[in-house]
N, C-alpha and C positions, 0 to 999 in steps of 0.2 A: 504493500500500500504506500502511496506517496506520503511523505512526511511534511507537515506544515512547518514554516519557519517559526522559530521560538520568539514570541512577543515579549518575553521577560528579560532577554539579554540586553545589556546596555549598548554594546557595540556589535551590531549584527554582521558587520564586515570587519573581522579582526585585523585585516591588513590595512584598513582605513579607519584609524581612530578618530578621524574628523567627523564620522557619522555616528549619531546616537539615536536610539529609540527614546521618545520622550516620555512614554507612560512609565517605564521603570526609573526614569530620571527625576521627574518633578516630585517635590515634597509639599509644596504649598497647597493648602485646602482650597485656595482660590483659583487653582488651575486644574482643569480636567482635560485629559488627553486620551483619545482612543488608541486601541492597539495598532501597532505597526507604523504610526505616524513618526516621521524622523526629521532630524535637523542636521544640516551639514555645515561645518565651520572648521577651517584649518587651524584656528587659534585655540579656542577652548569651547567646544560644543556643550560641555557639561555645565557651563555657566549660563545656560539658557534662561533660567528663572530670573537672574539678576541683570543680565546684559541685554536680553531681548524682550522682556516683559517689564515695561517701565512705568513708574509712578503708580504702582499697584498696591494701594493701601486698603482696599476693600470699601464696601462689601461686595462690589460687583465681581463677577468671575470672568475668566478667560476659558472658553470651552472649545476644544479642537476635536474634530471627529477622527474616525479611523482612516488609515491609508492616505494621510496627507504628507506631502513632500515640501519641506521648508528649506529654501536656499539660504546661503550664507547672508547674515545681516538682516534677516527678517525682524521687524520690530513691531511690537504691539504697544501702542500708547494707551494707557488706561485713564480712567476718570480723575485720578489723583493729580493729573497734569493741569487741571482747570485753574484759572485765575479769575478774579472778579474783573468785569469789564464795564461796570455801570458807574464807575467813579473816574476821577482824573488819572489815577495810577492803577496799574495792574500788579504792582509789586506786593508780595505776600508778607507784609511787615510782621504780623504776629508770629510767624514761624521762626523768626530770627532771635527770639528770646528777649530777655530783659523785660522792662515794663511794657514793651510792645505786645507781649503775650497776653496782656490783659484784654486785648481787643480780638481774641480768637473767634468771638462770635461773628466777626466780619467774614470769616472763611467757612461758616456753616451754611448749609443750604445751597451750595453751588450747583449748577446744572449737572445732572448725572444721567448719562444715556443708557445706563444699565449694562448688562453682560455683553461681552464681545463673543460672538458665536461663529465658529467655522464648521461647515458641514464636512461630509466625508469625501475622500478622493479629491482634495483640493491641492493644486500645485502653485507654490509661491516662488517666483523668481528672485534672483539675487537683490538684496537691498530694498525689499518692499517694506512699506510702512502702513500699518492698519490703525486707524483712529478709533477712539472709544465708541462702544456701543454698536459697532458695525456688525451686520449679519452677512456672511458669505455662504452662498448656496453650494450644494453638492456638485462635484465635478467641475468647479470653476477653475480658471487659470488666471493668476495675477502676474502681470508682466514685470520684468526686471525694472526696479526703480519706481514702481507705481506707489502713489500715496492714496490709499483707499479711505475716502471720507463718507461714502454712502453705501447702502446695501448692494450686494452683488447677486444677481439671479443665478439659479441653478444652471450649470453648464455655460455660464457667461465667461467671456474673455475680456478682461479690463486692463487698461494701461494708462500711463500719464499721471500728471499732477495738476489738479486732482484727477483721480482715475475715472475714465469714461468707458462705457461699454463699446468695445471694438466690434465684436460680433458674438453670436451664439454658436456653440459647437453643434447644436442640433436644432431642428424646428420644434415647436411647442408639442406636437403630437409625440415625437420621438422622446422628448424630455419626460413627458408623462409616463411613457413606457419604461424608461430607464429608472425613474423614481419608483415605479411600481415593482420592478424586479429587485431593486436595492441590493445589489450583489455584495456590498460591504457588510451586510447583516447575515450573510450565509455562514454556516459553520466553517471553521478553518479547514477542516478536512475536505469539505465540498469545494471551497475556493481553490484548494491545492489541486484538486482533480480537474479544475477547469481554468487554470491560469491562462492558457493560450486563448481560450474563448474570451475571457475578461479583457485581455490585453489587445487582441487583434480580431476578434469575431464581430459579426454584425449584431444588431439589437435582437433580431430574430434568433440568432444562435444563443445569445445570452438568455433570452426567455426560455428557449428549449432546454437550457442547462440548469435552470432554476430548480431548487430542491422540490421534490414532489411531482416534477414533470418528467414523464417517461418519453 
């Protein structure tokens, strides 16, 4: 029987220590990552939680689905980066201490866009940035250097600063079929048996390979 890859190992490619699986890496209760999603960084991929998820003071979460590929330098900017913009200065005086801390109420109630949510099978190019509260759909592709400020549809390809929809990978009917088959939720053994179909087959092939279909 074909053997699935092990989702619990930190370095799935021992000869490439720059690649880490994120699920066995992350410790923060504010970050959730699905199995097999990985990050690639030649410097220190194990520092993902501190170098790539920024201003993450809670309570919002970063949620990343299964089978996502994150290129070097992907950054998630979280809601803690917000500053007041309704007065003359945006400087966060109370955080600097001293008697300025007495005015900490000025920093409460800042806009919060909620959780940042990434679907399954999303590919992030080198150096992309995702702003707070963005929802990125299943099967999306984020181009190198993109700054994602708004939600990305399922199977959309976006790029630029701010990121714009370049095109969709499939038409609406085919996207609905792909979402219905949801191959990323298949048991690992079943995925293993149908890797070639998942990577290079047609949508009809994928539907025919789905569990319970003979």
